[in-house]
C-alpha positions in Angstrom: 0.1 0.0 0.0 1.3 3.6 -0.8 1.6 5.3 2.6 2.6 9.0 2.9 3.4 11.4 5.8 1.5 10.9 9.2 -1.6 13.1 9.7 -2.5 13.7 13.2 -6.1 13.1 14.1 -8.0 12.7 17.3 -9.0 9.1 17.8 -10.4 6.8 20.6 -7.9 4.4 22.3 -8.5 1.1 20.7 -7.7 -2.6 22.3 -6.0 -5.4 20.4 -6.3 -8.4 22.5 -5.7 -10.8 19.9 -2.3 -9.0 19.2 -1.1 -8.4 22.6 -3.3 -9.8 25.2 -3.6 -6.3 26.9 -5.2 -3.0 26.2 -2.8 -1.3 23.7 -2.9 1.7 21.5 -3.1 0.2 17.8 -3.5 1.6 14.6 -1.9 -0.9 12.1 -3.2 -4.3 13.6 -5.9 -6.2 11.6 -7.2 -8.1 14.5 -10.5 -7.3 16.4 -10.5 -3.8 18.0 -12.8 -2.7 20.9 -13.6 1.0 21.5 -12.7 2.2 24.9 -15.1 5.2 25.1 -13.8 6.7 28.6 -10.3 7.4 27.1 -9.4 9.9 24.4 -6.0 10.4 23.4 -4.2 12.1 20.5 -2.0 9.9 18.4 -0.4 10.1 14.7 -2.2 7.9 12.3 -0.4 7.1 9.2 -3.1 7.7 6.4 -2.9 7.2 2.8 -4.5 10.6 1.9 -2.7 13.4 4.1 -5.1 15.8 2.0 -8.0 13.8 0.7 -9.9 15.2 -2.3 -13.3 14.4 -0.4 -14.3 13.9 3.1 -17.2 12.3 4.5 -19.1 12.1 7.6 -20.6 8.7 8.9 -22.9 8.0 12.0 -21.1 5.1 13.9 -22.8 2.0 14.9 -21.8 -0.2 17.9 -20.0 -2.6 15.9 -17.9 -0.2 13.7 -14.1 0.0 14.0 -11.7 2.0 12.3 -10.6 -1.2 9.8 -14.2 -2.1 9.5 -15.2 1.5 8.1 -12.2 2.0 5.9 -12.7 -1.4 4.4 -16.6 -1.1 3.8 -16.2 2.5 2.4 -12.8 2.2 0.6 -11.5 5.4 2.4 -9.3 6.3 5.4 -10.5 7.1 8.8 -9.0 11.1 9.4 -11.4 11.8 12.5 -12.7 9.0 14.8 -15.3 10.3 17.4 -17.0 7.4 19.0 -18.2 9.4 22.0 -19.7 11.8 19.4 -21.1 8.9 17.5 -19.5 9.9 14.0 -16.2 9.4 11.9 -14.8 11.3 9.1 -13.1 9.6 6.3 -11.0 10.6 3.4 -11.7 9.5 -0.2 -10.2 9.8 -3.7 -12.5 11.4 -6.2 -13.0 7.8 -7.7 -14.1 6.2 -4.4 -16.5 8.9 -3.4 -18.6 8.3 -6.7 -19.5 4.9 -5.1 -20.5 5.8 -1.4 -23.6 5.0 0.2 -26.3 7.4 0.7 -25.7 7.5 4.4 -22.1 8.9 3.9 -22.5 12.8 3.9 -19.5 14.2 1.7 -18.1 17.4 1.0 -15.1 18.7 -1.0 -11.9 19.5 1.2 -11.5 22.7 -0.5 -9.1 25.5 0.6 -12.1 27.7 1.3 -11.1 29.2 4.7 -9.4 32.7 4.8 -8.5 34.9 7.6 -10.8 37.8 8.3 -8.2 40.7 8.7 -5.6 42.9 6.5 -2.2 44.6 7.8 -2.8 48.4 8.0 0.4 49.5 9.5 3.6 47.7 9.8 6.4 48.9 12.0 9.6 48.3 10.3 11.8 48.3 13.4 12.9 44.6 14.1 13.9 45.6 17.6 10.6 46.9 18.5 9.9 44.5 21.3 13.4 44.9 22.6 12.8 48.2 23.8 11.5 47.2 27.2 7.8 46.9 26.3 7.9 43.0 26.6 9.3 43.3 30.1 6.2 45.1 31.2 4.5 41.8 31.0 6.9 40.3 33.6 4.2 39.9 36.5 1.3 40.1 34.1 0.1 43.5 35.5 2.6 45.7 37.0 3.3 48.6 34.6 0.7 47.8 32.1 -1.4 51.0 32.8 -0.2 54.5 34.2 -2.6 57.3 34.2 -5.0 55.7 32.1 -2.3 54.9 29.5 -1.9 51.5 28.3 1.9 51.2 28.7 2.7 47.9 26.7 1.3 49.0 23.4 0.4 52.7 23.8 -1.2 52.8 20.3 -4.1 50.8 21.7 -4.9 52.8 24.6 -8.0 54.4 23.1 -9.3 51.2 22.0 -9.0 49.5 25.5 -10.4 52.7 26.9 -13.4 52.3 24.7 -14.2 48.6 25.9 -13.1 49.5 29.6 -10.3 47.3 29.8 -8.3 48.8 32.6 -11.3 48.6 35.0 -12.2 45.0 33.7 -8.7 43.8 34.3 -9.1 45.2 38.0 -12.0 43.2 38.6 -10.3 40.0 37.3 -6.8 40.4 38.8 -5.8 36.7 37.8 -5.9 38.1 34.3 -6.8 34.8 32.7 -4.4 32.7 34.7 -5.1 29.0 34.2 -7.2 29.5 31.0 -5.9 28.0 27.8 -7.0 29.8 24.6 -6.5 28.1 21.3 -5.6 30.2 18.3 -6.5 28.5 15.1 -4.8 30.6 12.5 -1.8 31.1 10.5 0.5 30.1 13.4 2.3 32.7 15.4 6.0 34.0 15.4 7.0 31.5 18.5 10.2 33.5 19.2 8.4 36.8 19.7 9.4 38.5 22.9 5.4 39.3 23.4 5.0 35.6 24.0 7.6 34.6 26.3 6.1 32.5 29.1 2.7 32.2 28.0 2.5 29.5 25.2 1.4 26.2 25.6 4.1 23.5 25.9 5.7 22.6 22.6 4.2 19.2 22.5 0.6 20.6 22.4 1.4 22.7 19.4 0.6 21.7 16.0 1.0 22.8 12.3 -1.8 21.3 9.9 -0.2 23.0 7.0 3.3 21.8 7.3 2.2 18.6 9.4 4.7 19.1 12.1 5.0 20.2 15.5 6.1 23.8 15.0 3.1 26.2 14.2 5.5 29.1 13.2 4.2 31.9 10.7 5.9 31.6 7.4 5.8 34.2 4.6 7.0 37.5 3.5 6.3 40.8 5.7 3.1 42.6 4.5 2.1 40.0 2.0 -1.0 37.6 2.3 -1.9 36.3 5.7 1.8 36.6 7.0 1.5 38.0 10.5 -2.3 37.5 11.0 -2.1 34.9 13.7 0.6 36.6 15.6 -1.6 39.9 15.8 -4.7 38.0 17.0 -2.6 35.9 19.6 -1.1 39.4 20.7 -4.7 40.9 21.2 -5.8 38.1 23.5 -2.2 38.5 25.3 -3.1 42.3 25.9 -6.6 41.4 27.2 -5.7 38.4 29.3 -2.3 38.6 29.9 -1.7 35.5 32.0 -3.8 33.3 29.9 -2.0 30.3 28.1 -2.1 30.6 24.4 -2.1 27.8 22.4 -1.1 28.2 18.6 -2.5 25.8 15.9 -1.6 26.5 12.2 -4.3 25.9 9.7 -3.9 28.8 7.3 -0.9 29.1 4.9 1.2 32.3 4.4 -1.8 33.5 1.9 -4.3 33.0 4.8 -6.0 30.0 3.3 -6.7 26.7 4.9 -8.4 23.4 4.0 -11.7 22.4 5.6 -10.3 19.2 7.0 -7.2 21.0 8.7 -9.8 23.4 10.5 -11.8 20.6 11.7 -8.7 18.8 13.0 -7.5 21.5 14.7 -10.6 22.1 16.6 -10.5 18.5 17.7 -6.9 19.0 18.6 -7.5 22.0 20.8 -10.2 19.9 22.6 -7.7 17.4 23.4 -5.0 19.8 24.7 -7.8 21.3 27.1 -8.6 24.6 25.6 -11.3 26.3 27.3 -11.8 29.0 24.5 -11.1 28.5 20.9 -10.5 31.7 18.7 -11.6 31.2 15.1 -10.6 34.6 13.2 -11.4 32.9 10.0 -14.3 31.8 7.8 -15.8 30.5 4.6 -18.9 31.3 2.5 -20.0 27.6 2.8 -21.3 25.4 5.4 -19.2 22.5 6.5 -20.7 19.4 8.4 -17.4 18.2 9.5 -16.6 21.8 11.1 -20.1 22.0 12.7 -19.6 18.6 14.1 -16.2 19.6 15.7 -17.6 22.7 17.0 -20.6 20.9 18.6 -18.1 18.6 20.1 -16.3 21.4 21.7 -19.6 23.1 22.9 -20.8 19.7 24.4 -17.7 19.9 26.6 -18.5 23.6 27.7 -15.8 24.9 25.4 -16.3 28.4 23.9 -16.0 29.0 20.3 -15.4 32.5 19.2 -15.8 33.3 15.3 -15.4 36.2 13.1 -18.4 37.6 11.1 -16.3 38.5 7.9 -15.1 41.5 6.0 -17.2 41.7 2.8 -19.4 44.6 4.1 -22.1 42.1 3.5 -25.3 40.9 5.0 -24.0 37.4 4.4 -22.1 36.3 7.6 -19.2 33.9 7.0 -19.4 30.4 8.4 -19.1 29.3 11.3 -20.2 32.7 12.4 -23.4 32.4 10.4 -24.4 29.1 12.7 -23.2 30.6 16.1 -26.6 31.5 17.1 -27.3 27.6 17.4 -25.5 27.1 20.5 -24.9 29.4 23.8 -21.2 28.2 23.8 -20.4 30.1 20.6 -20.6 33.6 19.3 -20.1 35.6 16.2 -18.3 38.8 16.3 -18.6 42.0 14.0 -16.5 45.1 14.1 -17.1 48.8 15.2 -15.0 52.0 15.0 -13.8 54.3 17.7 -17.3 55.9 17.5 -19.0 52.7 17.9 -20.4 52.7 14.3 -19.9 49.7 12.1 -16.8 49.2 10.7 -17.1 49.7 6.7 -15.6 46.1 6.2 -17.6 44.4 8.6 -20.3 42.0 7.7 -23.5 42.5 9.6 -27.2 41.1 10.1 -29.0 39.1 12.5 -26.5 36.4 12.7 -24.0 38.9 14.2 -24.3 38.6 18.0 -21.9 41.0 19.4 -19.2 43.7 18.3 -15.6 44.9 19.4 -13.3 47.4 17.9 -11.6 46.1 14.8 -9.8 48.9 13.0 -5.9 49.6 13.4 -5.4 47.1 16.4 -2.0 47.0 17.2 0.0 43.8 18.3 3.1 41.6 17.9 4.3 40.9 14.1 6.6 38.3 12.9 10.4 39.0 13.3 9.7 40.7 16.6 7.8 43.7 15.1 4.9 45.6 15.9 2.0 46.1 13.5 -1.8 47.3 13.2 -4.3 44.9 11.7 -7.9 45.8 10.7 -10.8 43.4 10.3 -13.3 41.2 12.1 -10.5 39.0 13.1 -9.2 41.7 15.3 -12.6 42.1 17.1 -12.9 38.4 17.6 -9.9 37.9 20.0 -11.1 40.7 22.1 -14.2 38.5 23.1 -12.0 35.6 23.4 -10.0 37.5 25.8 -12.6 38.5 27.7 -14.0 35.3 28.4 -10.7 34.2 29.4 -10.6 37.0 32.0 -14.0 35.8 33.5 -13.0 32.0 33.1 -9.8 32.8 35.4 -12.0 34.2 38.2 -14.4 32.7 40.5 -17.8 33.3 39.0 -21.0 34.1 40.9 -23.4 31.4 41.8 -25.8 32.2 39.2 -23.2 32.4 36.5 -22.5 29.1 34.3 -21.0 28.3 31.1 -24.7 28.1 29.9 -25.2 31.9 30.5 -21.5 33.3 30.5 -21.7 34.4 26.8 -25.2 35.5 27.1 -24.2 38.0 30.0 -21.3 39.2 27.9 -23.8 40.2 25.2 -26.4 41.4 27.7 -23.8 43.9 29.1 -22.4 45.2 26.0 -22.7 48.8 25.0 -25.4 49.7 22.6 -24.3 50.5 19.3 -26.0 52.7 16.3 -28.0 50.0 14.5 -29.8 52.4 11.7 -31.0 51.1 9.3 -31.9 47.8 11.2 -30.3 45.7 8.6 -26.9 46.7 9.5 -27.1 45.3 13.0 -24.2 44.2 15.0 -25.8 42.0 17.5 -26.5 43.1 21.3 -23.8 46.0 21.2 -20.1 46.5 21.7 -17.8 44.7 24.2 -17.8 46.2 27.5 -15.2 44.2 29.5 -16.0 46.3 32.9 -19.7 45.9 32.9 -19.6 42.1 31.6 -16.9 41.0 34.5 -18.6 43.2 37.0 -21.8 41.1 36.5 -20.3 37.7 36.3 -17.4 37.6 38.8 -17.6 37.1 42.4 -16.1 39.9 44.4 
């Protein structure tokens, strides 16, 4: 059989009693396998199609095993989810033509794009060597002085707009103990801004390069290069002590495959993320993505998604389906005056907004850059959730109503005409945390 490089997927532990006579992690053995539903582990599975042409979702029956599904459907299991009662297989175009009706297929297109663009790029490669990064040393001291945000002073007015300083006072743990997954273009792993806050290296993954180093790749100012670093840097500024888990699914052009995004969500789940930031989207609905997000939501993990930057009443997926669950939210963008950003998508599917224009943050090569887009508004919501989850919440606040309270305590924004709506309003970190955090 013609095997290629490993594709990392989330699969259940399986038992091969006939091979070893004890519970063993097995992939290649052809003997009978028994699902152990209480244990989930991430292991590499060598697959014939690392990037299959077609992906299909099938509902699992009690007798199904990885090998029996592959043999019956002439495909390769790339996502095995017995606890969620489904599996995803990869197929060639030829094999996909002969599938039974119960296999729901979709083309594994490169349809996901990041939702932002660089607005200002600081050319000084030593930008973060001037002492700014040292202000993060204890996560709080030196961040604010006389209302000025000292770490990135260019963002002072934006943070004043969302009441961040007061919010960080209400949540003094600053997101400590909360892991936020950034599924994006990767980040600049060596950037001074991320010293001490990245998840362990063995938890990171690059689904584009199929390796354990989700490093940004590309040319400064071209395509999506720097997108993930900026997004992660915004979360870092909102919740300085949160743990950041970079997962790369978008290439240097800012484009990514459906299967990689779904696998990244499952990866984030397996690594203990409490918030998943998706500053990306596609025009088309994807069943495999929806199943992965549902899996996260079933475990109480929040998924924060961007609405898109087409100045359109058509919200990008998965933001367009965020209304379906209380653990996910779609985010639009506003300007400093709380009017809708000219690029932001809008409509009834947008649930909340945050500032998204000229948001400064770290950039590759240890630089500073400003980006604009709903991609920049989205991590503000992720960061606010991390601040809340890092604190003891009031007895009446649960994961079922935490996002609802964030939206309920947002600041109203101008929504005339009505079709240019941006959800409940603009993020107000102080009002939200004051309502949910135990004093």
